[in-house]
N, C-alpha and C positions, 0 to 999 in steps of 0.2 A: 584085167584092168581096162576100163573104158578109155577110148582114145581122145576124149574131149580135151580141148585146149582151154586152159584157165587164163583169163586176162588179168594178171596180177598187177599190183602197183608198179612193180619193176617194169613190166611190159608197157604199161601206159606211160611211164616216165620216158622210156625209150622212144615210143611213138611221138611224144611231145618234143623230144630233142630233134627228131627227124623233121617235124613240122617247123621247128624254130630254125633249122638249117636254111630254109627258104627265105627267112627274114634276117639273116645275118648282116651285120653292118659292113663287113669287108668281104670282097669276093675271094680273098685268099684264105679265109677261115673255112676250110672244107674238111677238117678233121673232127671226129667225134670219139671220145674215149668212153668206153663202157667197162667198168671194173667192179670188183667186189670179191670176197672170199670164194673159194671153190664150193660148188654144191648149191648155188642159188639159181640155177637155170639159165645162165647166160648163154651157154652153148646151144641148149635146146631152143631158146627164144630166137637167137640170132640166126641159127642155121635154118630154122623153119621160115623165119621172116625173109631171109635172102632167097630161099627157094620160091616162096610165094611171089616175091617181087621180081623174080628172074635176075637177081644180082649175083655177083661173084663172091663165093665164100671160100676162104683159104684157112688152113690151120698151120700156123708157123711151126717150124722145127728147131730143135736146139742148135743144130749146126748150119742153119740157113745163112747164106750170103746173098748179095744182090743177084748174082747170076742164077742161083737155084730158085730164088723167089720169083724172078721174072719168068723163068721157065714154067713154074707151076701156075703162075697167073695166066700165061698164054694158053696152057693146056685147059685151064678151067673155062676159058672163053672160046674153046672149040678149036684152037690151033694145036693140032696133035704133034706136029714136028717143028718145035721152036727153032729158030735159026741159031747158029753158033756165033759166038762173039758177043761181048757185053753190049756194045753199042747197037748191034743189030737187034738184039733182044729188047733193049730199051725202046728203040724206035718202033718195033713191032707191037710192043705193049701200048705205046701211045696211040698207034693206029687202031688197035683193037678196042681200046677204051673209048676212043672217039666214036667208033662205029656203034658200039653197044649203047653209048649215051644218046646218039641220034635215034636209034631204034626205040629206046625207052621214051624219048620225048614224043614220038609219033603217037604212042598210046597213053600219053600224059602221065608217065611215071618217071621216077628219078633213078638212074643207075648208079649204084655205089659198089665199092669193094669192101668186104668184111674180112678182117684178118683176126682170127681167134688165136688164143695162146700168145698174144702179142708181147708178153713179157720177154719172150725170146728175141723180139725185135728192138724193144725200147732201150736196150743197153748197148746196141751196136750202131755206132755212128754212121757207117756206110749204108746200112739198111734204112735207118731213119732218114738220111739225106735222099736216098733213092725214092722212098715213099713221098717225101716232100716235093721232089722234082716231078714225080708222076702226077700228083694231084694239082700242082701249080700249073703245069703245062697243059694237061688234059682237061682240067676243070671238073674232074670226077671226084666226088667226096670219098674218103676212106674212113672206115670205122675200125678202131683198134680195141680189141676185147682182151681183158687180162684179169689178173687176180689181185688187184689193189695196189700195184706198184708202178703202173705205167706213168701216172701223173708225176710222181716224184722222179722217176727215171728220166722223163723228157725235160726236166728242168736243166739238164746238162746241155740241151740243144735248144737254146732260146728261139732260134729262127723257126724251128718246128713247133715249139710250145706256143708261140704267138699265133699260130694258125689253127689252134684248137677252138672250135665253135662252141661245143657243149661237153660237159662231163656228166655221165649218168652213173650213179653209184647204186648197185644192186644191194638190197637189204633183206634180212630174213623176213619170212612171212609172219603176219600177225595171226592171232588166234582166229579172227574172222576169216582171213584168207585160207588158213588151214582147213577150217570148216567147209569153205566153198570148194577147196581142192578135193576134199574127201567126197563131197556130194557129187562133184563132176566126174571123178575118176574111179571111185571105189565101187565094185560090183555088189557090195554089201552095205546097206544103210548103217550109218554110224551115229550114235546118240551124242548129245552135247558133252557129257562128262568124259567119254572116251576121246572125242575130238580135242578137248582141252588138254588131255594127257598127251595125245600125239604132239600137240604144239610144244608142251614142256619137254618132252623126251627128245624131240628132233631139233629144238632150238629154232624152228622155222626154216630149216634148210631143205630145199626141194629133194635132194638126193635121199636124205633120211626119211622124208615124208613118203616118197615112193616105196621105200623098203617097208615102211609101216603099213602102207596100203596092201602090199603083197601078203604080209603076215595076217592082217585083218581078213583079207579075202580067203586065205587058206583055212582059217578057223571058222569064219562066219558062213562059208558055203557048206561046211560039214555040220555046223551048229547054228542054224538060222536064229536071228534075234527073236525074242518072245514078244516084243512090242514093235509097233509100226514106227516108233521113234528111232529104232535102230539098235545096233549092238552096243551094249553098255559096258562100262568099266568093270562092273561086277561079273558080267557074263564072260568076259575075256580074261579075268584075273589069273595071273600066273603064266600067261602065254608070252613067248618071246615076241617083242615088237620090232626092235631095231638094235643097232649097236651104237654105243657112245662114240661120237665123232673124235674125241681127243684120246680116250683110253682104248677104244676098240672093244670094250666090255659089253656083253649083251645087256639090254634093258628089257625087263619084264613088266608086264602090266601088274600093278600092285593089287593086293587084296586077298592073297591066299594065306591061310594059316597052316603052317607045316607042323 
């Protein structure tokens, strides 16, 4: 599979939200919510973006509490031996965030903290309050990434919800995006009819699209397409493509008469 990165609508919407963050009306609105069902590429996009922009990326844990979160945040910012005591860790985080923010400003970048799997955070008042305090005092924006429930969960905490600058909802890929995805990442050229079936079979979910690409490559590298248009539905008929997201049952390319 080719390593090319595909700039989907979801990715462009996220970049738009980051641009809008600079034009927010209130200085306190430093939270961005990125959500949507699993398998739409949120983790891939946000982790790669954070790495490219030299921002902090954390994955929330089920049993996170503020003390644990602050420790991981400090470690991610290069402080390998976080201090003991909640207040000491909190103050150390503020200092580290301020330093990273100043360093980013020198090269005309914005430093942010990305917290993935943030559904684990959004139901815990102490964690929510800690994040609000960190962003209010440090001025560093936070991006909370989840699976579609964060927005509803944060309504319990109006002081935090009022600080949300933008919501970015990730959506399944269109057939045009699936076609672009296949062209950019698949080692075997794919014809339009097979690309359309990949879209139907995967529902436009990145995770299943990647599985489909692996199946197409396994077959197509052994059985090269007859046309420069790419591997067709007929040529791959009967082959396993991916599994159904809901039932787990295998999905085969149609067209074989048994």
